[in-house]
N, C-alpha and C positions, 0 to 999 in steps of 0.2 A: 504493500500500500504506500502510495506516495504522500509526501507532506501536504500537497495540495488537496488530496482526497481526505486526509485527516482534518484539515482546516474546514473543508466543506461539510463534513459530518458534524464538526463542532458547531458550525453555524446553524445547521439543521436543528440541533438540540436547543440552541439559543432561540431560534425562531418559534419552536414549539412552546417553550416557556414564556416567550414574550406575549403569547396569546392568552395566557392565564391572567386576565386583567384583575380579577378579584384578589388573587394571591399576591400579585405584584403591588397592588394598591395597599394591601394589608401590610406588607413589608414597609412600604413608604410611610404609612401612618405611624408605624412603630418607631421609625428612626427620625421622623420629621422634627420632633422637639429638639433634636441635637444637631440639626443641619443649619449652618450659618449662611453667609452670603458670598464667600470666596472659597471655592471648593475644587478639590482634585478628586476625580473618580478613577480608581485603579481597576483596570480590567473592565472597561465600560462595555465591551462586547459589541452588540448591535444597537445599544442605546436604550435598552428596556427601562433603565432607571434614570438615564440622562434626561429623558423626556420630562421627568418631574422637576427638573432643575431649570427649566426655561425662564422662570421669573427671577432667578437669582442674579446677583450683580456680575459675577464672573465665575465661569466653570471651565475647568480643564478636563476634558474627557480623554482618557489615555487607554491605550492597549498595546500589547506587544505583537499582536498578529496583524499582518498587513491587510488581510481580507476584512478584518473587523474595522481597521482604520478606514478602509475604502467605504464601507457601509456607513460609518459614523459621519464621514465628511460629506457624503451624499445626503444623508438624512438631515444634518444640521447646518448645511451650507448657508442658510439664510438667517441663522441665529448669531447675531454679532457678539453676544455675551458668552457663547460657547466656542472654545478653541479645542480642536481635536489634535492630539499629539501622540506620536509613537513613543512608547516608554516601556522599558523592561525594568521593573521595580527592583530587580536584583543588581543589574548593572546600571546603577543610577548615574546619569551623565551630569555634566555641569548644569546647574539650574538656570538655563538660558531663557526659557519661555515663561517662567513665573517667578515671583518674588516670595520666598518662604515666609518673609515677615508679614505677608498679606493673607496667607492661607489659614482660614479658621476651621476648616473641616476637610478631613480625608475620608472618603467612602470606599470601602473595599468589600464588596458583596460576592460571596461564593467564588473567591479567588485564592485565598491563602492556602487552601488545601491542595492547590495545583502547584505550589512552590515548595521545592525540596528544602531550601534554606529559608524557612518561614521567619526565623528570628531576624535574619538580615533584612527581609522585606519589612518587618515591623520597624526596625531601626531606621530604614530609609523613609518610611512614612513619617516618622517623627522628625527626621532631618528636613523634610520638605514642607513643614508647617511651623507656625509660630507658637510661642508659649501660650498655653491655655486652649489650644486647638482641640477639637474633638476628633478622635479616630474611631470610625464606625465600621465594625466588622460583622460579617455573617459567614458562618462556617457550618459544615455538616457535623452533627453530634453523634456520639456513641461509637466507640471502636468496634463493638460487636456487630454493628450494622454494615461494616465495610464489606463490599462484595463485588459482583461482576461489573455493574455499571460504574462503580467507583473506579475500578481498574481501567475500564475502557475510556472513561472521561479524564483519565490522567490524574486522579487524586492520589496523593502520597499518604493521606491520613484522614481520619475523622477525629474530632476532638472531644475530650471530656471537658466538663466545665472547669474542673480543677486545673487541667493542663493549660487551657486557654487563659485562665486568670493568672497563672504563674508566669506564662510567657509575656503577658501584657506588663506585669510588674517588673519582670526581668528587663524588658525593653525600656522601662522608665515611665510607663503610663500609670495613671491613677484609675483603676477600674471604677466606673460610675454605675455600670449596669451590665449584668450578664444573665440573660434569660433564655429559657427554652422556647422554641417557636414551632408551631405546627405539630401538635402532639399526635393526632391521628395519622399524619403523614409519615411518622416513624414506623408505624405498623404496616402501612401500605408499602413503604420503601423496603422494609425487611422482607416482606412476602415476595415482592417483585425481584429484589436484588439477591436474596440469600436462598429462598426456597424454589421459586420458579426459575431464577437465574436468567432473567431477560437480559438481552444485550443492548437494548436501547429504550428510550423513553417513548411510551405510547401516547400519541397525540389525542386519541379518543378518550383515554383514561384521564389524562391531564384536563381535558375539557369538562368531563363529567365531574371530577373532583372540584374543579374551580367553580363550577356552576352550582353544585348541590351541597358540597361540604364546607367550602371556605366561608361563605357568608355567615353561617351560624357558628362555625368553629371560631372565627375571629372575634365574634361577640363574647363567646364563652371565655376565651383566653384573655380578653380584655378585663374581665371581672375576676377570673380565677387563674392565677399564674400556674401553668402546668409544671409538674416535677420531671417531665421528660419531653422530648420533641425531636423532630427530624433535624432541626438546626439549632444553633446558638446565635443569638444576636448580642453583641457586646459593644459597649461604649467606653472608651478610655480617654482620659484627658491628659494632654501633654503638660508636664510640669513647667 
């Protein structure tokens, strides 16, 4: 399989998840209180969450994959406040296209698990932002749920809450919030990933889950914080 084919498949997965409007808006509502006005998004993909940032003062939508960069530039070419830049968070270049003293928010959703050197990635996120900035992370939860789709999607790990908290502290962040997200999704993921061992995300199942499960589950989890979930959402503040 060529690199181009791998990138194409990755885009296909992103396109399927981009259609889960209820799910994506649920994530956005969860992180919104911590989002400022001068933002760097790490691993913006095809702009699923970048679209929520259109009214912010300045947004740097970054990705390391050229095909994602192409999609982002086409999608947001008329948004003067959104700059699309190619960026490998591990090989952080000279900070030429933004001023770290101005960045008050770094958003990194479902990206850290793809990075072998995740501590270096966290260090670089801190470097590219000003003191007091919020670092917003979303990662897959529970090591026991690691399976076929994780491997095919290029995941190096799933995180425990303790591991994520320790890594945030080690990087120099003050953890403000680390919560489980999408409790029922964990059971669905485990069944698909570990028992059935599917090799890809089902568009029809995502659509059904998004339409019938997410609306009421998001209401329940807003009131009762779940003790488990498919993902962890974490907010860390730079000292």
